[in-house]
C-alpha positions as CSV (number, residue, x, y, z in Angstrom):
1,G,30.2,31.1,4.0
2,C,28.7,30.1,0.7
3,P,25.4,28.3,0.6
4,P,25.6,24.6,0.1
5,I,25.4,23.1,-3.3
6,L,22.1,21.3,-3.6
7,L,22.9,19.7,-7.0
8,T,25.6,20.0,-9.6
9,L,23.9,19.4,-12.8
10,T,26.5,16.9,-14.1
11,G,25.9,16.5,-17.8
12,V,24.3,19.9,-18.4
13,H,27.1,21.4,-20.4
14,F,27.1,23.9,-23.2
15,K,28.9,24.1,-26.5
16,F,31.6,26.8,-26.8
17,D,30.1,30.3,-26.7
18,S,26.5,29.1,-26.3
19,S,23.8,29.3,-23.7
20,A,21.4,27.0,-25.6
21,I,20.4,23.9,-23.6
22,E,21.1,20.8,-25.7
23,P,18.4,18.1,-25.8
24,A,20.9,15.6,-24.3
25,S,20.8,17.7,-21.1
26,E,17.1,17.3,-20.6
27,P,17.2,14.0,-18.5
28,I,19.6,15.7,-16.0
29,L,17.4,18.8,-15.9
30,G,14.4,16.4,-15.2
31,Q,16.3,15.2,-12.2
32,A,16.7,18.8,-11.0
33,V,13.0,19.3,-11.4
34,A,12.3,16.2,-9.3
35,A,14.7,17.4,-6.6
36,L,13.1,20.8,-6.5
37,E,9.6,19.3,-6.4
38,A,10.7,17.1,-3.5
39,A,11.8,20.2,-1.5
40,P,9.2,22.8,-2.2
41,A,10.4,25.2,0.5
42,V,13.9,25.5,-0.9
43,Q,15.0,28.6,-2.7
44,V,17.7,28.0,-5.3
45,T,20.3,30.1,-7.1
46,V,21.2,28.6,-10.5
47,V,24.9,29.3,-10.9
48,G,26.5,29.3,-14.3
49,H,30.2,28.7,-15.1
50,T,32.4,29.0,-18.1
51,D,35.8,27.9,-19.2
52,S,38.6,30.4,-19.4
53,V,38.5,31.1,-23.1
54,G,37.6,34.8,-23.8
55,T,37.7,37.8,-21.5
56,E,36.6,37.5,-17.9
57,D,33.9,40.1,-18.4
58,Y,32.5,38.3,-21.5
59,N,32.5,35.0,-19.6
60,V,30.6,36.4,-16.6
61,H,27.9,37.5,-19.1
62,L,27.9,34.2,-20.9
63,S,27.6,32.2,-17.6
64,D,24.7,34.5,-16.6
65,R,22.9,33.7,-19.8
66,R,23.5,30.0,-19.2
67,A,22.1,30.2,-15.7
68,K,19.0,32.2,-16.9
69,A,18.5,29.5,-19.7
70,V,18.3,26.8,-17.0
71,V,16.0,29.0,-14.8
72,E,13.7,29.4,-17.8
73,Y,13.8,25.6,-18.5
74,L,12.9,24.8,-14.8
75,V,10.1,27.3,-14.8
76,G,8.8,25.8,-18.0
77,Q,8.7,22.4,-16.3
78,G,6.5,23.8,-13.4
79,V,9.1,25.0,-10.8
80,A,7.8,28.2,-9.3
81,A,9.8,31.2,-10.6
82,H,9.9,32.9,-7.2
83,R,12.0,30.0,-5.9
84,L,14.8,30.6,-8.5
85,S,17.4,33.1,-9.2
86,A,20.3,33.1,-11.7
87,E,23.9,34.1,-11.2
88,G,26.9,34.0,-13.6
89,R,30.3,33.4,-12.1
90,G,32.2,33.2,-15.3
91,E,35.6,31.4,-15.2
92,R,36.4,32.0,-11.6
93,E,35.6,28.6,-10.2
94,P,36.9,25.8,-12.5
95,V,36.4,22.2,-11.5
96,Q,39.0,21.0,-14.0
97,S,42.1,22.4,-15.8
98,N,41.3,24.8,-18.6
99,D,44.5,23.5,-20.3
100,T,42.6,20.7,-22.1
101,A,39.4,20.5,-24.2
102,A,37.9,18.0,-21.8
103,G,38.7,20.2,-18.8
104,R,37.2,23.2,-20.5
105,Y,34.0,21.2,-21.3
106,E,33.6,20.2,-17.6
107,N,34.0,23.9,-16.6
108,R,31.1,24.9,-18.8
109,R,28.5,23.8,-16.2
110,V,25.5,24.8,-14.0
111,E,25.0,24.2,-10.3
112,L,22.0,24.6,-8.1
113,H,22.9,26.3,-4.8
114,T,20.4,26.4,-1.9
115,N,19.5,29.8,-0.5
116,G,19.3,29.5,3.3
117,A,17.6,26.7,5.2
118,A,14.5,24.9,4.1
119,R,11.7,25.5,6.5
120,G,8.6,23.5,7.3
121,N,9.1,20.5,5.1
122,G,11.8,18.5,6.9
123,T,14.2,18.6,3.9
124,P,17.8,18.3,5.1
125,Q,20.3,20.8,3.9
């Protein structure tokens, strides 16, 4: 099956059609940095998601840009780049209805997924 989600970055959302990280997201990203520092053996895929506005192909590319923006941010905060990868999943995995503005906002998100088991540091998966 899918690797477990280590952390859903609740509050790291993006404006419509943007991959720019907003300053309001930085405290949440700081929590992600702390979690990654606490589990130094864990490899993580940063998974980006979009709402359903636009074509599926466009949204996959947009979600990939969002995931890469978060990877760049994490690396800039001292997380080792070799521990991180980025993946865009577009609109395929909504957490809310895309029928409302609030739902679309929640669907524009980023999650951190662990890659395999952490070894040697006792960190639970």
